[in-house]
C-alpha positions as CSV (number, residue, x, y, z in Angstrom):
1,M,0.0,0.0,0.0
2,K,1.7,3.2,-1.2
3,D,1.1,6.4,0.6
4,I,0.5,9.4,-1.7
5,P,0.9,12.5,0.5
6,H,-2.0,14.9,0.4
7,P,-0.9,18.6,0.2
8,Y,-1.8,20.6,3.4
9,D,-0.2,22.5,6.2
10,T,1.1,19.5,8.3
11,A,2.3,21.7,11.2
12,L,-1.0,23.6,11.6
13,Y,-3.4,20.7,11.0
14,S,-1.7,18.1,13.1
15,R,-3.0,15.5,15.5
16,L,-1.3,17.3,18.4
17,F,-4.7,19.0,19.2
18,L,-7.1,18.2,16.5
19,N,-8.9,14.9,16.3
20,C,-9.2,13.1,13.0
21,F,-12.6,14.5,12.1
22,Q,-11.7,18.1,13.0
23,R,-8.4,17.9,11.1
24,Q,-10.0,16.4,8.0
25,S,-12.8,18.9,8.0
26,L,-10.6,22.0,8.3
27,V,-8.1,20.8,5.7
28,M,-10.9,20.1,3.1
29,L,-12.8,23.3,3.8
30,A,-9.5,25.3,3.6
31,E,-8.9,23.8,0.2
32,R,-12.2,25.1,-0.9
33,G,-11.5,28.7,0.0
34,R,-13.1,28.9,3.4
35,P,-11.1,31.0,6.0
36,V,-10.9,28.2,8.6
37,H,-8.0,29.9,10.3
38,Q,-10.6,32.2,11.7
39,L,-12.1,29.3,13.7
40,L,-8.8,28.6,15.4
41,F,-9.4,31.1,18.2
42,R,-10.8,28.0,20.0
43,G,-7.2,27.2,20.6
44,L,-7.5,29.3,23.7
45,V,-8.3,26.4,25.9
46,S,-7.2,26.6,29.6
47,T,-4.6,24.3,31.0
48,D,-7.3,23.6,33.7
49,E,-9.5,22.0,30.9
50,I,-6.5,20.0,29.7
51,L,-5.8,18.8,33.3
52,R,-9.5,17.9,33.8
53,Q,-10.1,16.0,30.5
54,A,-6.7,14.5,29.7
55,V,-5.3,13.8,33.1
56,R,-8.1,13.5,35.7
57,E,-10.7,12.0,33.4
58,Q,-8.1,10.3,31.4
59,R,-9.9,10.7,28.1
60,P,-8.1,9.7,25.0
61,K,-6.6,12.7,23.2
62,Y,-9.0,12.4,20.3
63,G,-11.9,12.7,22.8
64,F,-10.8,16.2,24.0
65,E,-13.6,18.7,23.7
66,S,-12.5,22.1,22.5
67,G,-15.3,23.4,20.4
68,I,-13.2,23.5,17.3
69,A,-15.3,23.3,14.1
70,G,-18.5,23.5,16.0
71,R,-21.8,24.3,14.1
72,D,-22.1,27.9,15.3
73,D,-18.5,28.8,14.5
74,L,-18.7,27.2,11.0
75,A,-21.9,29.2,10.3
76,L,-19.8,32.3,10.7
77,I,-17.7,31.4,7.6
78,G,-20.7,30.3,5.6
79,V,-20.5,26.6,6.3
80,V,-23.4,24.4,7.4
81,K,-22.4,21.2,9.2
82,E,-24.6,18.2,8.6
83,E,-24.8,14.6,9.7
84,A,-27.0,11.7,8.6
85,A,-27.4,8.2,10.1
86,F,-28.0,5.1,8.0
87,D,-28.7,1.4,8.5
88,S,-26.4,0.4,5.7
89,Y,-23.9,1.6,3.1
90,A,-26.5,0.9,0.4
91,D,-28.8,3.4,2.1
92,A,-26.1,6.0,2.4
93,R,-24.7,5.6,-1.1
94,A,-26.9,8.1,-2.9
95,L,-26.2,10.9,-0.4
96,L,-22.4,10.2,-0.5
97,L,-22.4,10.4,-4.3
98,D,-24.5,13.6,-4.3
99,V,-22.5,15.4,-1.6
100,V,-19.1,14.5,-3.2
101,A,-20.4,15.7,-6.6
102,Q,-21.7,18.9,-5.1
103,E,-19.2,19.8,-2.4
104,G,-16.1,17.9,-3.3
105,F,-15.9,15.6,-0.3
106,A,-17.9,13.7,2.3
107,I,-16.7,12.2,5.6
108,L,-17.6,8.7,6.3
109,V,-17.5,7.1,9.7
110,G,-16.2,3.6,9.4
111,D,-14.0,0.9,11.0
112,V,-10.2,0.8,10.6
113,F,-10.4,-3.1,10.6
114,Y,-11.3,-3.0,6.9
115,W,-8.8,-0.4,5.5
116,P,-5.4,-1.7,4.5
117,H,-3.6,1.6,5.1
118,C,-4.5,1.5,8.8
119,P,-2.1,-0.1,11.4
120,E,-5.1,-1.9,12.9
121,Y,-6.1,-3.5,9.6
122,R,-7.6,-7.0,10.3
123,T,-6.4,-6.8,13.9
124,K,-8.6,-4.3,15.7
125,H,-12.0,-2.7,15.4
126,L,-12.0,1.1,16.0
127,V,-14.3,3.9,14.9
128,H,-12.5,6.3,12.5
129,T,-13.3,8.8,9.8
130,I,-12.2,8.9,6.2
131,V,-12.7,11.6,3.6
132,L,-14.3,10.4,0.3
133,T,-13.2,12.7,-2.5
134,G,-14.4,11.0,-5.7
135,Y,-16.0,7.9,-7.1
136,D,-15.1,6.2,-10.4
137,S,-18.2,4.6,-11.8
138,D,-16.2,2.8,-14.5
139,T,-14.1,0.9,-12.0
140,G,-16.2,1.0,-8.9
141,V,-13.4,2.6,-6.9
142,W,-13.7,5.3,-4.2
143,H,-10.8,7.8,-3.8
144,L,-10.2,9.0,-0.3
145,V,-7.9,10.9,2.1
146,D,-6.9,9.6,5.5
147,D,-4.0,9.3,8.0
148,N,-1.1,7.1,7.2
149,P,0.6,5.3,10.1
150,A,2.6,8.5,10.8
151,S,-0.6,10.5,11.1
152,L,0.0,12.4,7.8
153,L,-2.9,12.8,5.4
154,C,-2.5,10.7,2.3
155,S,-4.6,9.7,-0.7
156,Y,-5.8,6.1,-1.2
157,S,-8.2,4.3,-3.5
158,Y,-10.4,1.3,-2.6
159,P,-13.0,-0.8,-4.3
160,E,-16.5,0.1,-3.2
161,D,-17.1,-3.2,-1.3
162,V,-14.2,-2.2,1.1
163,I,-15.9,1.1,1.9
164,A,-19.2,-0.7,2.3
165,A,-17.8,-3.3,4.6
166,S,-16.2,-0.6,6.8
167,F,-19.5,1.2,7.1
168,D,-21.8,-1.7,7.5
169,N,-19.7,-3.4,10.3
170,N,-19.1,-0.2,12.2
171,E,-20.9,0.8,15.4
172,L,-21.6,4.3,14.2
173,R,-22.9,4.3,10.6
174,R,-22.9,8.0,9.9
175,V,-22.1,10.4,7.0
176,R,-20.8,13.8,7.9
177,Y,-20.7,16.6,5.3
178,F,-20.8,20.3,4.8
179,T,-22.8,22.6,2.6
180,T,-21.5,26.0,1.8
181,K,-23.2,29.4,1.4
182,D,-21.9,32.7,0.0
183,L,-19.1,33.9,2.1
184,D,-19.2,37.4,3.7
185,P,-15.5,38.0,4.5
186,A,-16.1,41.1,6.6
187,G,-19.0,39.4,8.5
188,A,-16.8,36.4,9.1
189,R,-14.0,38.4,10.6
190,Q,-16.4,40.4,12.8
191,G,-18.3,37.3,13.9
192,T,-15.3,35.3,14.8
193,G,-13.6,38.3,16.4
194,E,-16.7,38.8,18.7
195,A,-16.7,35.1,19.5
196,F,-13.1,35.2,20.5
197,A,-13.6,38.3,22.6
198,A,-16.4,36.5,24.5
199,L,-14.2,33.4,25.0
200,L,-11.3,35.6,26.2
201,A,-13.6,37.4,28.7
202,E,-14.8,34.1,30.2
203,H,-11.3,32.4,30.2
204,R,-9.9,31.4,33.5
205,D,-6.9,29.3,34.3
206,S,-5.4,28.4,37.6
207,H,-2.4,26.7,35.8
208,A,-2.7,23.8,38.3
209,L,-1.5,21.5,35.6
210,L,1.8,23.4,35.4
211,T,2.3,24.3,39.1
212,G,1.3,20.8,40.3
213,V,3.3,18.7,37.9
214,E,5.8,17.6,40.5
215,D,3.0,16.3,42.8
216,L,1.4,14.5,39.9
217,I,4.6,12.8,38.9
218,S,5.3,11.7,42.5
219,C,1.8,10.5,43.2
220,R,2.1,7.0,44.5
221,W,-1.5,6.1,43.5
222,I,-0.7,6.2,39.8
223,A,1.9,4.1,38.1
224,P,4.8,6.3,36.8
225,E,4.4,5.0,33.2
226,R,0.7,6.0,33.3
227,V,1.6,9.5,34.6
228,F,4.1,9.9,31.8
229,A,1.5,8.9,29.2
230,L,-1.1,11.2,30.6
231,L,1.3,14.2,30.7
232,H,2.5,13.4,27.2
233,A,-1.1,13.8,26.0
234,A,-1.5,17.0,28.1
235,F,1.6,18.6,26.7
236,S,0.5,17.6,23.2
237,L,-2.9,19.2,23.6
238,H,-1.3,22.3,25.1
239,Q,1.2,22.7,22.3
240,G,-1.3,22.0,19.5
241,S,-3.9,24.4,20.9
242,R,-1.3,27.2,21.0
243,I,-0.2,26.5,17.4
244,A,-3.9,26.9,16.4
245,L,-4.3,30.1,18.5
246,R,-1.0,31.5,17.0
247,E,-2.4,31.0,13.5
248,Y,-5.6,32.8,14.4
249,L,-3.8,35.8,15.9
250,R,-1.3,36.1,13.0
251,H,-4.3,36.9,10.8
252,A,-6.5,38.8,13.4
253,S,-3.8,40.8,15.2
254,G,-0.4,40.6,13.6
255,D,1.2,41.6,17.0
256,P,4.8,40.4,16.9
257,V,5.0,40.2,20.7
258,L,2.0,37.9,20.8
259,D,3.6,35.8,18.1
260,E,6.9,35.6,20.0
261,L,5.0,34.6,23.2
262,L,3.2,31.9,21.4
263,D,6.4,30.7,19.8
264,R,7.9,30.4,23.2
265,I,4.8,28.5,24.6
266,V,4.8,26.1,21.6
267,R,8.5,25.3,22.2
268,G,7.8,24.8,25.8
269,G,5.0,22.4,25.1
270,A,7.3,20.5,22.7
271,D,10.0,20.3,25.4
272,G,7.4,18.9,27.8
273,M,6.3,16.3,25.3
274,N,9.9,15.3,24.7
275,H,10.5,14.9,28.4
276,M,7.5,12.6,28.7
277,L,8.4,10.6,25.6
278,L,11.9,10.0,26.9
279,A,10.5,9.0,30.3
280,Q,8.2,6.4,28.7
281,V,11.1,4.9,26.9
282,T,13.6,4.9,29.7
283,G,11.3,4.8,32.8
284,A,13.1,7.7,34.3
285,L,12.3,11.4,34.4
286,D,14.3,14.6,35.3
287,V,11.5,16.0,37.6
288,R,13.4,19.2,38.3
289,R,13.9,20.0,34.6
290,T,10.3,19.2,33.9
291,A,9.2,21.6,36.7
292,E,11.4,24.3,35.1
293,V,9.7,23.9,31.8
294,C,6.3,24.1,33.4
295,L,7.2,27.3,35.3
296,A,8.4,29.0,32.1
297,L,5.1,27.9,30.5
298,Q,3.1,29.3,33.3
299,Q,4.8,32.7,33.2
300,A,4.4,32.9,29.4
301,E,0.7,31.9,29.6
302,E,0.0,34.6,32.2
303,E,1.8,37.2,30.1
304,L,-0.1,36.0,27.0
305,L,-3.5,36.4,28.7
306,S,-2.7,39.8,30.1
307,R,-1.5,41.1,26.7
308,L,-4.4,39.7,24.9
309,R,-6.9,41.3,27.2
310,S,-5.1,44.6,27.1
311,A,-4.9,44.6,23.3
312,M,-8.5,43.7,22.9
313,G,-9.9,45.8,25.7
314,V,-11.4,42.8,27.3
315,T,-12.2,42.5,31.0
316,A,-12.5,39.1,32.7
317,T,-16.2,38.4,33.5
318,G,-18.4,35.6,34.6
319,P,-17.7,32.3,36.3
320,P,-14.6,30.2,35.7
321,E,-14.2,28.8,32.2
322,R,-15.6,25.4,31.4
323,T,-15.3,24.1,27.8
324,T,-18.7,24.0,26.1
325,T,-19.6,20.4,25.6
326,T,-21.8,19.1,22.8
327,T,-24.4,16.4,22.9
328,G,-25.4,13.4,20.8
329,T,-23.6,12.8,17.6
330,E,-22.0,16.3,17.6
331,A,-19.8,15.2,20.5
332,E,-18.6,12.0,18.7
333,T,-15.1,12.5,17.5
334,G,-15.2,9.7,14.9
335,G,-11.6,8.9,15.7
336,G,-10.5,5.8,17.6
337,R,-6.8,6.3,17.7
């Protein structure tokens, strides 16, 4: 199975923070001229939320709820998010063909057990999403885009019966797609700017993840290897979220000081990830050095928040921040790895 790399910004649309469905959606919508960078203000998630979801609740990274690519935000850039459930691929087929013909792609929720490019092929059943980009009626082949084993988006082609099997034998038989309306660039900038200002006003962060990292590492109730894995996921989410926020602010603000601050935070998150990766391999961790990385991150985060509020004239209001959760199928990530 040959991987054919799909052209996209691999650093911005990575699996550090985005789950498979979010990443696939943003990449495809960006290709079609939608200003998806304006949605990346949702990268302003608190480290408290990362601590709650990734460490205390021990959710898998793809299950992290950030609000990225939510219906209301997508509507601001003229995109309508849709989802349809079916009993079988035969029932879903007409919609898939129609959406791909009209919009250029559709996202199918299936099972990695049936896709040869997936590491779990024929060994493990997991819910995952693929992007269907074209159907060849002469050969009965679907063209698609999905992660390769290195989590880079690549192009593949499979006979229709492979796609049908992955859909029919999956727990969640869904088709996700987007319809587009005329884009109002000025309205999109204003709408996303107002949404970001509201998010910034409600944002709270005790930075307990960063100040309490030594206590967490030394906790005798959790196996060290489990702590290392949880913190690796937490640092990944933190780094990826700030990459997303940096991209939003580069377009919305252009403030070089904010850009430098976020560069520093991104590097710090990468250092934290590397520490945890090494710890998982060797079984040992330099706790003092990790605490120093976290202290520097805390200071940069506090400076970032202060400068953002000052630049935007935003005053902190309301109760402590809690990530808005979604219900039903909206909350389903569609990614099982």
